[in-house]
C-alpha positions in Angstrom: 16.2 10.4 -11.0 16.6 6.8 -11.1 19.5 4.7 -11.6 19.9 1.8 -14.1 19.7 -1.7 -13.2 20.5 -4.4 -15.7 17.3 -6.6 -16.6 15.3 -4.7 -13.4 14.5 -1.5 -12.0 16.0 1.1 -9.4 14.6 -0.6 -6.3 14.3 2.9 -4.6 11.9 4.2 -7.2 9.5 1.6 -6.6 7.1 2.7 -3.8 5.0 0.3 -1.8 2.8 0.8 0.9 0.8 -1.8 3.5 -2.0 -1.0 6.0 -3.3 -3.2 8.6 -6.2 -2.6 11.0 -5.6 -5.0 13.5 -3.5 -3.9 16.3 -2.3 -7.4 17.4 -1.2 -8.6 13.8 2.1 -7.7 12.6 1.7 -9.3 8.8 1.7 -6.8 6.4 1.1 -7.0 2.6 2.6 -4.7 0.6 1.4 -3.2 -2.7 3.1 -1.5 -5.5 2.0 2.4 -6.0 3.7 2.5 -9.4 3.9 0.6 -12.8 6.9 0.9 -15.3 7.8 1.3 -18.9 10.2 -1.1 -20.2 12.3 -0.3 -23.2 14.2 -3.0 -25.4 17.1 -0.8 -27.3 19.2 -2.1 -30.1 22.0 0.1 -32.0 25.5 1.3 -31.2 26.8 3.7 -28.7 26.6 3.8 -25.0 23.3 5.2 -23.3 24.4 8.1 -20.6 20.3 8.7 -20.2 17.0 8.4 -20.9 14.4 11.0 -20.1 10.4 10.1 -20.3 7.8 12.8 -20.8 4.0 12.9 -21.6 3.2 14.4 -24.9 0.5 16.6 -23.0 2.7 17.3 -20.1 1.5 14.8 -17.5 2.6 14.8 -14.2 5.3 12.1 -13.6 7.4 12.7 -10.6 7.7 14.7 -7.4 5.7 14.8 -4.2 2.8 12.5 -3.9 -0.1 12.0 -1.3 -0.7 8.2 -1.0 -3.7 5.9 0.5 -5.8 3.0 0.5 -9.0 3.3 -1.2 -12.1 0.9 -1.5 -12.6 -0.8 -5.0 -13.5 -3.9 -6.7 -11.3 -6.5 -8.4 -13.0 -10.0 -9.8 -16.3 -9.1 -8.2 -14.6 -9.0 -4.6 -14.2 -5.9 -2.7 -10.6 -5.2 -2.1 -8.4 -2.0 -0.6 -5.8 -0.8 -3.4 -3.4 1.9 -2.9 -3.5 4.9 -4.9 -1.5 8.2 -5.2 -1.9 11.8 -6.5 1.1 13.9 -7.4 1.5 17.2 -6.4 0.6 19.9 -8.9 4.1 21.4 -8.6 5.5 17.9 -9.6 7.7 17.3 -12.6 6.8 16.5 -16.0 9.4 13.9 -16.9 11.5 11.2 -15.5 15.2 10.6 -16.0 17.1 7.3 -15.8 20.7 7.6 -15.3 22.5 4.7 -17.0 26.1 5.7 -16.7 27.3 4.4 -20.3 25.2 1.3 -20.9 26.4 -0.1 -24.3 24.0 -1.0 -27.2 24.2 -4.0 -29.4 22.9 -4.3 -32.9 22.3 -8.4 -32.2 20.6 -8.1 -28.8 18.4 -5.6 -27.1 19.2 -4.0 -24.0 16.5 -3.6 -21.3 15.6 -0.5 -19.2 13.2 -0.1 -16.9 11.9 3.0 -15.8 9.3 3.1 -13.0 6.3 5.8 -13.4 3.4 6.7 -11.6 0.0 5.2 -12.7 -1.3 7.8 -15.6 -2.9 7.9 -18.8 -0.8 9.6 -21.4 -3.9 10.3 -24.0 -1.7 11.3 -26.7 1.4 8.9 -25.7 4.9 9.7 -24.8 8.5 10.7 -26.0 11.5 9.1 -25.0 15.1 11.2 -25.1 18.0 8.9 -25.0 21.3 10.5 -24.9 24.7 8.8 -25.6 27.7 9.3 -23.6 28.9 11.3 -26.9 26.1 14.0 -26.5 24.2 12.2 -29.5 20.5 12.1 -29.1 17.9 9.4 -30.1 14.2 10.3 -30.1 11.4 7.7 -29.9 8.0 8.9 -29.9 4.2 7.6 -30.0 1.1 9.3 -30.1 -0.9 6.6 -29.6 -2.7 6.5 -26.3 -0.6 4.7 -23.4 -1.4 3.7 -19.8 0.8 2.9 -16.9 -0.9 0.8 -14.6 0.0 0.3 -10.9 1.9 -2.9 -10.8 2.2 -3.7 -14.3 5.1 -3.1 -16.7 4.0 -1.5 -20.2 6.8 -3.6 -22.3 7.4 -1.8 -25.8 8.7 -3.4 -29.0 12.3 -3.6 -29.7 13.4 -0.2 -30.9 16.8 0.8 -33.1 18.3 3.6 -31.4 19.8 5.7 -34.3 22.1 8.2 -32.4 22.5 11.8 -34.2 23.3 15.3 -33.2 19.5 16.5 -33.5 18.5 19.9 -31.7 16.0 18.7 -29.5 14.2 21.4 -27.4 13.3 21.2 -23.9 9.5 20.2 -25.0 11.1 17.3 -26.9 10.7 18.6 -30.4 13.2 17.3 -32.7 14.3 20.1 -35.1 16.6 17.6 -37.1 19.9 16.9 -37.3 22.8 19.2 -36.4 26.7 19.4 -37.5 29.0 18.5 -34.8 31.3 21.8 -34.5 34.9 21.5 -32.8 35.2 24.2 -30.5 33.2 26.2 -27.6 30.5 28.2 -28.0 
């Protein structure tokens, strides 16, 4: 779970690492392990939380192993960080927003840190309002989260409804708000 930060990301979510083979040199250059997804949302209502999941159940959270690997960038040999998530990891990432208000006029920015991952069938974003209504945004186009890069999505209108959305992200259509307890 990450915490909303206006026009930025949760500093505790963006993992970085550095290496140094010199025993006397104390200078380190830190490199990002993750990338991010940037959502730009308009609408009415207040956002309680946002859940991102890959459409093929990709691993997006949990314990990971990180290391530096040899690579080539712009024709030069470099050492870049990489990470592999544990197979028992989570299939979604939640951004807790605490009631950030949306506007019809100006988009609010939400940045969710994600591990480098190829989502060959896209991803789904479930946005829940403070009133318990949901807005589902989905793309079936291949998307890739790259290390140290923010994937910036176009502005989207968030239409909160009382839809039944199951735990797999399937939108079963509008429901009816009922008074009372079941």
